[in-house]
Legacy VTK file of the C-alpha trace (Angstrom):
# vtk DataFile Version 3.0
C-alpha trace
ASCII
DATASET POLYDATA
POINTS 220 float
0.324 -0.376 0.488
1.661 3.501 -0.990
2.378 5.934 1.777
0.884 9.519 1.087
3.328 12.110 0.852
2.678 15.125 3.071
2.153 18.103 0.342
1.814 21.969 1.533
-1.270 23.123 3.171
-4.266 23.781 0.487
-4.497 27.465 -0.437
-8.165 27.676 -1.457
-11.694 28.277 0.589
-11.771 24.235 1.716
-8.531 24.349 2.540
-9.413 27.972 4.737
-12.010 26.260 6.576
-10.235 22.750 7.206
-7.329 24.987 8.520
-9.563 26.913 10.660
-11.475 23.604 12.353
-8.143 22.339 12.904
-6.707 25.028 13.993
-6.100 24.015 17.888
-4.607 20.483 16.881
-1.497 19.040 17.135
-1.493 17.201 13.641
-2.695 20.141 11.729
-0.222 19.779 9.295
-0.446 16.141 8.269
-4.375 16.154 8.819
-4.530 18.913 5.848
-2.232 17.204 3.477
-4.219 14.062 3.957
-7.556 15.778 3.175
-5.174 17.816 0.201
-4.365 14.016 -1.121
-8.719 13.103 -0.602
-9.602 16.375 -2.304
-7.494 15.941 -5.396
-8.945 11.846 -5.354
-12.164 12.756 -4.728
-13.663 15.934 -4.295
-17.042 14.997 -2.287
-15.491 12.438 0.172
-13.464 15.563 1.605
-16.258 17.629 1.508
-18.064 15.398 3.396
-15.196 14.665 5.894
-15.050 18.369 6.573
-18.676 18.358 7.272
-18.761 15.705 9.931
-15.855 17.666 11.845
-18.203 20.806 11.571
-21.028 18.658 12.996
-18.651 17.338 15.831
-17.384 20.593 16.815
-20.979 21.451 17.295
-21.441 18.364 19.025
-18.432 18.855 21.491
-19.723 22.642 21.735
-22.586 21.341 23.153
-21.245 18.975 25.582
-17.553 18.720 26.230
-18.090 17.421 29.365
-18.759 14.231 27.656
-17.012 14.269 24.506
-13.399 15.336 26.572
-10.475 16.396 24.448
-11.821 17.916 21.397
-8.470 17.003 19.264
-8.774 13.360 18.344
-12.854 14.003 17.816
-11.982 16.708 15.319
-8.944 14.601 13.855
-10.878 11.233 13.917
-13.604 13.134 12.085
-11.766 14.695 9.315
-9.894 11.622 8.468
-11.829 8.637 9.513
-13.125 8.483 5.603
-9.073 8.432 4.675
-9.246 4.596 2.873
-11.156 6.241 -0.001
-7.817 7.305 -1.399
-7.597 3.760 -1.928
-10.546 3.282 -3.772
-10.883 4.239 -7.692
-12.367 7.668 -8.164
-14.826 6.541 -10.549
-16.250 3.879 -8.103
-16.087 6.434 -5.523
-18.700 8.768 -8.373
-20.497 6.069 -9.980
-24.038 6.965 -10.500
-24.800 3.178 -11.032
-25.310 -0.270 -8.755
-21.801 -1.109 -7.575
-20.407 -4.872 -8.198
-20.078 -7.284 -5.917
-15.947 -6.542 -5.989
-16.502 -3.083 -5.944
-19.084 -3.216 -2.931
-15.853 -5.367 -1.523
-13.590 -2.419 -2.297
-15.761 0.171 -0.299
-15.975 -1.890 2.924
-12.711 -2.146 3.229
-11.950 1.579 3.740
-12.423 2.054 7.417
-9.717 -0.526 8.054
-7.310 0.284 5.327
-7.346 4.038 6.234
-6.511 2.662 9.737
-3.638 1.180 8.817
-2.343 4.730 6.983
-2.932 6.625 9.912
-1.611 3.736 11.843
2.042 4.039 9.994
1.907 7.525 9.994
1.704 7.764 14.111
-1.517 9.134 14.602
-3.213 8.392 17.999
-4.907 5.310 18.460
-8.298 7.192 19.092
-7.864 8.616 15.465
-7.070 5.672 13.944
-10.093 3.672 15.660
-12.060 6.422 14.361
-11.029 5.194 10.793
-11.318 1.778 11.619
-15.145 1.817 13.679
-16.921 4.191 12.084
-19.304 1.608 10.261
-19.775 -0.328 13.422
-23.538 -0.298 14.917
-24.947 -0.260 18.471
-26.381 -3.319 18.685
-23.520 -4.678 16.189
-23.705 -5.974 12.687
-21.766 -3.207 10.926
-17.889 -3.565 9.599
-15.665 -4.462 9.074
-15.340 -6.325 12.685
-19.312 -6.747 13.232
-18.513 -5.332 17.025
-21.388 -3.719 19.413
-20.019 -0.017 19.138
-20.889 0.086 22.906
-17.578 -1.818 23.436
-15.692 1.363 21.504
-14.093 4.384 22.265
-16.734 7.570 22.770
-15.081 9.182 19.997
-15.352 6.502 17.461
-19.624 6.602 18.497
-19.672 10.389 18.243
-17.874 10.091 14.553
-20.656 7.310 13.605
-23.444 9.331 13.985
-21.880 12.944 13.128
-21.197 10.091 9.590
-24.368 8.938 9.205
-26.590 12.333 9.805
-24.258 14.289 6.881
-24.746 11.507 4.653
-28.194 12.026 4.961
-28.551 15.685 4.704
-25.540 16.549 1.625
-26.306 16.768 -2.012
-24.865 14.659 -4.462
-25.343 11.421 -3.632
-26.351 9.259 -6.513
-28.389 6.692 -5.156
-30.638 9.069 -2.643
-31.933 12.454 -2.157
-31.015 14.322 0.240
-32.975 14.828 3.290
-34.215 17.878 4.934
-32.036 18.273 8.361
-35.316 17.337 10.936
-36.164 14.617 9.029
-32.210 13.198 9.373
-32.541 13.990 12.866
-36.169 12.347 13.664
-33.758 9.182 11.451
-31.198 9.776 13.853
-33.562 9.312 16.824
-35.341 6.211 15.693
-32.041 4.230 15.385
-30.599 5.529 18.230
-29.420 2.151 20.521
-30.006 0.065 17.445
-27.491 1.743 14.589
-25.827 4.305 17.457
-24.878 5.192 20.355
-28.036 6.749 22.380
-25.641 8.994 24.126
-24.090 10.584 21.095
-27.622 10.655 19.162
-28.687 12.713 21.812
-25.894 15.195 22.071
-25.860 15.719 18.420
-29.789 15.758 18.241
-29.696 18.142 21.280
-26.566 20.451 19.110
-28.465 21.087 15.529
-32.245 20.205 16.500
-32.535 23.762 17.451
-31.438 25.203 14.385
-34.035 26.524 11.883
-31.903 24.599 8.523
-29.580 22.609 10.061
-28.483 20.692 6.773
-28.253 23.929 5.337
-25.846 24.986 7.849
-23.856 21.831 7.633
-23.730 22.111 4.027
-22.861 25.617 2.727
-19.947 26.073 1.542
LINES 1 221
220 0 1 2 3 4 5 6 7 8 9 10 11 12 13 14 15 16 17 18 19 20 21 22 23 24 25 26 27 28 29 30 31 32 33 34 35 36 37 38 39 40 41 42 43 44 45 46 47 48 49 50 51 52 53 54 55 56 57 58 59 60 61 62 63 64 65 66 67 68 69 70 71 72 73 74 75 76 77 78 79 80 81 82 83 84 85 86 87 88 89 90 91 92 93 94 95 96 97 98 99 100 101 102 103 104 105 106 107 108 109 110 111 112 113 114 115 116 117 118 119 120 121 122 123 124 125 126 127 128 129 130 131 132 133 134 135 136 137 138 139 140 141 142 143 144 145 146 147 148 149 150 151 152 153 154 155 156 157 158 159 160 161 162 163 164 165 166 167 168 169 170 171 172 173 174 175 176 177 178 179 180 181 182 183 184 185 186 187 188 189 190 191 192 193 194 195 196 197 198 199 200 201 202 203 204 205 206 207 208 209 210 211 212 213 214 215 216 217 218 219
């Protein structure tokens, strides 16, 4: 597996927002470099990662005691999908049903991303967020099928933020974006089955009072 290089930081509006979100973190430059590579590979995946980080910092501001140190939360959210660097951009952008080989490649991105982050020296909690963000509270997710109740709270927060953003953001070929409040209702419905109930409650409480949560999160 090739090791991503660390080019200079991003210099466009995407990069400025990423830098502003991550400015207080000690790993800002390697994190920005990996996000830059992901953006060049598949822009929608990088945009998604920034939206997830944006949701996570909103959650943290609402419940800092429950979520702890914001740095692993932000870096874990920003890099949770970095394994998509190793999925062909044509597959990520496909508007057709993926075949079995492509689906298996997509399902391997959490472990692939974790391997990259581990090798580059990111903290174990950030590695875990990449590896386990598709696990489910009651089990049956991937790659391991573990009950996410046994996983780190940062991973559980990343999982619910990732799913919420996926529901509301534009550009998904397989479904139309949901209204923000409809997506929050879906998070509530899946609390305790797919999502950690505490993480789901924090997300709903932090975003539910916004008039247009989807527009706030997806604004460029």
